[in-house]
N, C-alpha and C positions, 0 to 999 in steps of 0.2 A: 504493500500500500504506500509506503514511504517513497519507494522508487517511482511509483506512478505520480506522486505529488511533485517529485523533483523534475520529472520529464515535463509535467504540465507547466511548472514555473519557468522552465527553460524555454518552452515554446512561447510562453507569454513574453519573455525577454526578447526572443527572436522577432515576435510581432512588433514589439516596441522599436526595435532596431530598423525594421523595414519601414515603419511609419516615419521615423526620422530621416531615413535615407531618401525617401521620395519627396520629402518636404521642399528642399531647395528647388528642384525642377518644377514641382507643382506650383509653388509660390511665384517663381519667375514667369511661368507660362500663363497661369490663370489668376494670379493675385491671391493674397492671403485670406481675403474675405469670401472667396468662392469655395465654400465647404463641400458642396456636392461634387464639384470637379476634383477636389482633393481625394475624396473617398473613391471616386471612379478610377483615378490614377493609382491609388493604393491597391485596389482590387486587381487591376491589370498587372501591377508590378509583382504582387504576390504570386500570380499565375506564372509570370516570367521567371521569378526567382526559383521556383521548383522545376524549371526546365534547365538541365545541365548544359545544353547547347548555348544558352544565353550567357554563360559565365566566361566572357571573353574580355580582353583588355585591348582597346583600340589605340594605336600609336603609330607615328611616322607620317611621312608625306611622300607618296600617297598613303592613306591610312591602311594599316595591317592589323589583323586580329591575332592575339596571342592568348594562350590559356591563362585565365585570370588567377587561378590558384598558384601556378608557377611564378607569376609576376609578383603576387602578394607575399609569397613565402620568404624570400630573401629580406625585404624590408621588415617583415614581422620578426624574423630571427634577430636582426640587428637591433630593433627597438626593444625586444624582450631581453637581450643580453645586457643592454644598458639599464633597463628598469629593474630586473631581478638582481643584478649586481649592486645597484644603488640601494635597494630595499634590504638586502642581506647585510651590506656594510652599515647602513644606518641603524638597523635593528640590533646588530651585534654591538655596535658602539653604545647604543642606548642602554642595553642591558649591563654592559661593563661599567659605564659611568654611573648608572643608578645604583649598582651594587657597591661601588667604591664610595659614592656620596653618602651612603647610609652610615658610614663610620666617621664622617666629618663632624666637627663641633657644630653646635647650633648656629653660631654666627656665620660660619662658612657655608653651612647648608642653606641658610636664607640668601646668602650672596649668590650661590649657584642658581637658585630659583629666579633671582632677579636677572641674572645673565641670560637665562633661558627665555624670559619674557622679552628681552631686547632682541635676541636672535630670532624669535618667532615673528617679530614685527618686520623683519627684513624680507622683501619679496624675492622669489626665486630668480627673477630676471636680474635684480640687483646683484645677487651672488654670482650669477653667471658672468655678468659684465666685469665685475671686480676681478674674478678669476682670470678672465681673458686679458684684462689690462695688466695684471701682475705678471702673467706669462710673457706678454709682449715686452714689458719693461725689463724683465730679466734677460730676455733674448737680445734686446738692443744694448744692454749695458755689459753683460757677461758673455753673450754668445751661446749660452746654455738653453736648450729647448726642453722645457719640462714636459710638454705634451702638445698634441695638435689642437690648436684653438678652433679648427674647423675641418670638415672633411673635404679633401681635394682629390678628385679622381679615385685612385685605389687606396689612398692613405685615409683610413677611417679614424675618426675621433672617438676614443673610448674613455680615457681617464678623466678628461674635463667634464663631459656630461655626467659620468657616474659620480664624481665628487660633488658636483653641483646638486644633482638630484637627491643625493643621500643626506644632505644637511637638514632639510626641513622634516623628513620622516624621523630622523634621529632626534631632533629637538622635540617634536610632538610626542613621540613614544617615551622619551626621557622624562618629560613633565608628567605623563600619565603614570609611569612606573613610580616616580617619586611620591605621587599622591596616594597610590594604592599601597605602597610600602609603609607610608606613614599611618594609614588607616589600619593595616594589619598589625602593626606594633602595638596598637591600643586594644586589641582583642584579648579575650580571656586566656586562650591557649598560649599566647606569647607570655603573658604574665605568669602563668603556671610553669612554663618552661624556664623562665628566668628564676623563679623561686626554687627550682630544682638545681640551679647552678649551671645550666646549659649556656655555653658561650653564644654571644651574639652572632658570630659568623655561622655557627651551625644552625641556629634558628632561622637565619636568613636563607641559607643555602638549602636546608632540608625541608623547611616548612613554608616559609613565606613565598619564595619563588614558585614553589609547586602550586600554592593556592591562588596566586594571581595570574598564572599562565592562561587559564581559560578566558578570563576577562580581557587579558592582553590580546588574545586571538580575536575577540569580537571588536575591540577597539582598532585593530589593525585594518578593518574594512574601511573606516573613515580615512585613515592614513593613506591606504592604497588609493582611495578615490581622489585625494588631493595630489598624490604622486602621479597618477595617470594624467591629470590636467597639466601638471607642471612639466611632464615629460615632453609633450608636444611643443611647448614653448621653448624648452631647452634644446630640443632637436632643431628648432628653427634658428636659434641663436648660434648653435655650433654647426649649422649646415649639415645635419645628419640626414642621410637619405633613408629615412624610416617610413613608418606608416603615415605620419603627418604629411610628409612630402608627397607620398603617393596619392592621398586623398585630395590634396590641393591641386596636383597636376592633372588628375583625371576625375573631374567632379561629376561623374555619372552615378546614378543611384546604385547600380550593381557593384561598382568599385567601393563605394562608401559602405554598403551593407556587408560585403565580404570582409572588409578591413575591420569594421566594428565587431563582427562575429569572431574574428581571430583574436581580438582582445577579450571579448566577453566570455567565450567558451572556457578557456583554461582556468580562469580565476573562479568562474561559477562552479566548475567541477571540483576544484581544489577546496573551496570553502564548504561545499556540500559534503565532501568526503570527510574532512576534518570534523565538521559538525556532527556527522554520523558517529564517528569514533568517540567524540567527547561525551555523547549521550546525555546532554544536559536536559534534565527534566524541568521544563518551565511550567509551573503550575499557576493558574490564574484563579484566584479566589472570587467566587461569585458574590456580587454585592447583595447585602440584605435589603429586601424591599418590604414595604408594608402592604403588599397586595395579598389578597386571599389566594390560597393555593388552588382551589377549585373555582376557576373562572366561570364554569358553566352554571353555578348556582346563583350568580349575581345577575340581576336583570340587565337587559341591554342598555336601558337608559342610564343606569348607574355606571356601567362600563364606559360609555361614551363620556359621561361627566368626569370620570377619573382620568380618561385620556386627555380631555381638554384642560384639566387642572394643571397638567405638566406643561401645556403649551401657553397657558394664560400668563401674560406679563403683569407685574404688579402695577398698581395705580401710579401714574406719573404726577408727582407734585411739583409745583412751581419752584420750590426751593431745593429740590434734589440736585439740579445741575450746579447750583452755587455751593451746596455742601460737598459735592464731588470735586469742584475746583479748589475749595478751601483745603480739603483733605489732600489733594494732589500737591498743593503748594507746601503743606506741612511736610510731606514725604520728600519733596525736592530739597527744601532747606535743610532737612535732616541729612540728606546725602551730601549736600554742599559742605557740611562740616568735615567730611573726609577729604583730605588734601589731594588724594589721587583722583577721586571723582571730580573735584572742583577744577583741578588743573586740566584734565582731559576735556571737560565740558567747556571751559573757557577757551581752549584752543579752537574748538569748532565755532563757538560764538564769535570770537574776535576775527578769525580768518574769513568766515562767511560774511560777516558784517562789513569788513574792509573791502572784500571783493565786490559786494553790492554797492557800497559807497563809491568805489573807484569806477565801476561800470556806469553808474548813473551820472556821476559828475563829469566823466570824460567821454561818454557815449561809447564805451568799450574800445578806446583808442589803444592801438598797439604801435609803439614807436618803431620806426624802421630807418636804418642807415645803410645805404648801399656801399658807399665809399667813405671811409673815415680819414679826413685830412688833418694835418697839424694846424697850429695857430697861424702859420704863414699862408695857409690856404692852398699850397701847392704840393707839400710833402704828403705822400700817401702813407698813412700809418697802418691801415688794415683794410681788408676786404672781407665780405661775409664768408664764413661765420666769424664774427668778431670775438676775440677771447675776453674773458672776464676782466673787468676793470674800466676800460674806456673803449667805446662811448657808453657802454651799459655795464652796470655793476656785475651782473651775472652772465654777461656776454650775449650773443645773439645766435639764431639758427642760421641755416645756409642761405636763407632769403634775406637776412639782415634784420629780422624782427627781434625785439628785446625779449629775452627769456623771462625776466622778472614780470613784465607786463602780461605775458602769456600765462604764467603761473597764477597771477592774481586774478585775471579775468576768468580763467578756467576753473578756479577754486569753487565758485558757487555752483557751477554745473556738476562738477565731479562729486563734491561732498553732499550737496543737497539731494541729487538724484540717487546717489548710493544710499542715503538715509531713507529716501522714499521707497526704493526697492526693498530694502531690509525691513521696513515697517510693513509693507504689503505682504512680504513673505510670512511675517509673524502673524499678521491679522488674518490672512486667509488660512494659514496653517492652524491658527487657533479655532477658527470656525469648523474646519474639517476635523480637527483633533477633538473638539467637543462632541461632534457626531460620532466619532470613532469610540470615544471613551464611554459615552452615556447611552448610545442606542445600538451599537453593534454587539453581537454575542461573542463570547471568547473564541469560538471556532472561526468566526468571520474575521475577528481581529488578527488571529494567527495567520490566516491565509493572506490577508492584506499586508501584514508585516513581511511575509516571505516574498510577496510580489515586489514590494517597494525596495526590499533589500537588494534586489538585482541591479538597482540604479548605481550602487557603489562600484560596479565593474565597468562603467562607461565613463569616459573622461568628460567632465562637465564643460570644459572650455571648448572642446571640439563640437559637442552638441549645440552649444550656444552659437558657435561660428557657423555651423551648417544652417541653423534656422534664421540667422541674421544676415547672411550674405545677400539674398535677393532683396532685402529691405534697405540695407545701408549702402550698398554699392550701386553707383549710377551707371547708366549705359551712355551711348553717344547722344541720345535724346534727352538725358537728364534722369532725375530720380522718378521712380514709379509712384512714390508717396510724398505728401507734403512733409514739412519739418515737424509739425505737430503730430502727424500720423506716425512718422518714424520714431519720434521720442516715445509716444504712447505704446507702440508695438514693441519696442525694445524693452520698455519697463515691464510689459506684460510677459514677454518671453523669458526674461531673466528672473521674473518672479515665479512663474508657474513651472519652470524646469526643476525647482527645488521644493515646491509646495508639498509633493508627496512625502519627502523626508521630514520636513518640518512638521507636517500633520501627525505623522507617526510618533515623532519625538515628543511633541506637546501632548498628544493623546496618552502616551505612556506615563508622562509626568502626572497627568490627571488621574490615571488608573492607580498610581501609587497612593495618591491622596484619597481616592474613593475607597480604598481598602482599609483605611484607618477606622478605628472603633468609633470615633466621634461622628463619622459620617453615618454609620449605622444608627446611632442615636438620633441624628437629625432626621433620618428617614422614618424612624418609628414615631417621632413626634409630628409627622405629617409634612415635613419639608419637601417642597417640589424640587424638580431638577434645576430649575432656574434659580431657586433660592439657594440650593446647595452649591451651585456653580458660583454665584455672586458672593455669598457670605463665607464659604468655607474653602472652595477650590482656588479661586483667584487669589486670596491673600497668601496661600501657601506656595503657589507657583509664580507669583508676580516677579520675585527677584530672578527666578530662573528664566522667565520670559525676557527680562532686561538683559541678562547675560547672553541669551540666545540672539537677541537683537544685535548686540555688539559683534558677536561672531559672524552673523550674516552680513553685517556691514563690511567687515574685513574681507569676507569671501567675495562680496560684490566688487570691492576695490581690486582684488587680485584678478577677477574676471575682466575688469576694465583693462588692466595691464596686459593680460593675455590676448584679448581682442585687439589691443593696440599693436601688438607684435604682428598680428595677422592683418593689420591696416584696416580694421573695422572700428571706427571711432563713434563715440556717442552722438547721436543725431544725424550721422551720415558722414561719408568720406568724400572729400572734394578731390577729384582726379582731373589732371590736365591731359587732354587728348591731342596736344600738339605733337605731331610725329617728329619734328626736328628738335624741339627744346621743351619736353614735357616737364611740368612742375611736379615736385614730389607730392605724394598724397598728404593731405592735411585735414585737420578737423574743422568743421564748420562752426562749432561752438567753442573752440579753443579749450576743450576739456583736456585733462592731463594725459590721457592715453594717446591723444593725437600727437603729442610732442615726441613720444617714444616709438612712433610707427616705424621709422627707419633707423632705429637705434644701433643696430649692428653695423651699419655703414659709417657711423661716426665715432667708433671706439678709438681709432688710431688718430690722435692729434686733435680731435674735436669732442672730447669726452664730456665737456660741460653741457652740450646739447641734451644729454640724457641724464647726467648726474643730478642736476638740481631738481628735476621733476621726480626722479626716483626718490630723492631725499624727502620731497613733499609727501609722496606716498608713504614713506617710512614714518614720518612724523604723524600723519593722520592715523595710520594703523597703531602706532605706539600710544597715541592719545586715546583711542578707543580701548586699547588694552588697559590703560589706567582707569578708565570708567568701569570696565568689567571687574578689575581687581578691587576698586572701591566698593562696588555693590556687594561683592563677595565678603569683604571685610565687615561691612555694615550688618549683613545677615549673620555672620559668625559672632559678632558682638551681641546680637539679640539673643542668640541661643547659648551664649556663654562660652563658645569655643575660643574666641579671640577677644582680647581687651586692648583698648587703646594704650599707647605707650605713656601718654600723659596721665591717664587714670591709674596705670600701674605704679608710676612714680609717686603720684599723690597718695595712693593707698600705702605704699611702702614708707613714705615719709611720715604719714599719720601713725603707722604701726611703730616706727622708731620713736616718735615723740611720746607715744603712749607707754612704750617700754621705759623711756627715760624718766617720765613722771612717776611711774610705778616703782622704780628702783629707789630704796631708802638711802638717804645720805647721812653724813655724820651729824649735821644740824638737826635732822629729824630725830635722831636718838637723843640728842641733848634736850630738845624741846619736850619730848615725851617724858624724859627723866625728871625735868624740872616740874612738869605738870603733876606727876605722881607724887613728888615730894611736897608740893603745896597742898595737895589733897590730904596727905597724911598729917600735915601740921594742922590743917583746919579741923580734922577730927579730934 
């Protein structure tokens, strides 16, 4: 039976891949709003897919047909060699570092976690470019070639892509392992082992590592999902002739489908087999309800009334919105007392406000200098791209436009729309998650989880690229959609490609709260589902939703970077079709990913074109991580897990003062002796 379920979920994954593969062609031909034509094209493509004679790769002039499986196999092996090597290296280093960090003093342990937060805020593209710059610098100064910075003909690049791709999985797994090891050390069996005199090394090696391995396996799915997206960007930067290059070079539905299936199939089988051997028994406790067991004895009128009771909203009072606003302000000012939350929040407020003020006051003016002359007006000092310093503080791009002006003008588009997409992901995920947790039966929930779990084996950046190409790329006649339509469609696509995962994640958070005893008490007292959701579930998962919002915001920024590498910019990509002197692709809205579209062409000698905008992404990601960390600390303070440093110092000072006042001094003895003497004389 379980094998049948696995085959069924695999076929559902295949159907999803076929639906994505036909989308670019269908959207470009019939438009994104013609749903009927899309399903007709999907049906025809499914029939074509199951015809082995249609599995051909067309290439050359005149076009020739080649067996598609033979063409895909070599890029697939090259990509998997890089990906698997990077994952093995990253996971091995994460386990070693986490094991060794457990023996560090507390202050060094906290320092390691802070370093990990900083490393996690650095985008993969930034790491790849720094590694390439370092290699080129060493080659120019010493003549030593560390590794190939790109693939040239038969010289394949391996070490550079592997090292770059392994860093973020290592950092992510390192943080997860540290958290799980900390939690395991607080459990009773560890306390018992310590009381028996067992050494910390043996407890960690024989017990803790064994107990956290299953959870580590399930966390690795999310890490794999991020690594798959990063791989295609890193392949682009290092000019790796892998699956990403094959998909872009032959943008036909059959090539896309076979390439994605080559990625999806081995990871799906691997995780299903390992899950089978782990034999993890996931038990779902059924919520206690106040319904009578035998529904047939209740009149139909009463059953309808009970059903409507769950759907009836409470009466809306005029002062309810003001009470909600007042309570929201209280929560906000409470969070602003945490310096991490306040610093991250002020970064976004100041940067977005300055961007809006500059755009309104200057009408989004971007200064441009084609030729920079000296004070005499004849000496040519520089030509585009101008280096940092003069005439612009941060230099200019290849067309002479100021980098600082572009970053300031594009800040409002990048940050605001990233926040909008993240908010929509959480809001829509919350709606579907509520339906998932409150209305679906445990069996249906398990089936839906298994289906959504397959998304972890498809690279998110490639899926977004395939769906957005016909929308954001113009033809010779111009764009097929207006600017408002392009922005709206991009927001919807980047939102709904992640909604299944956020829905299941939020739904599981709700399920954990619904299984608590106080929820059973609320149901027995007659609380409706809406009442339980508002009064009990939301207060418990509110902080988790805030943290998830920050994580989604960071993911959206990374997708912007990845799409920028593929020259898909927010709102559309402006292309120059002049055959003699074409302009480089640039963003219409000056958002940040448009600046890094041709980043790999400016690494040697013109690094500033990419460096400043990548630093802006780093600061934005780090600011959001500060907000997330601030929210976590506030919640830990509420439950007593963490105390503020000032409060700890204040309590320690009070205890010391109390001990000093309670300690008797010599004068106290003299005063007591004299009092007793006077009393005896009075008698």
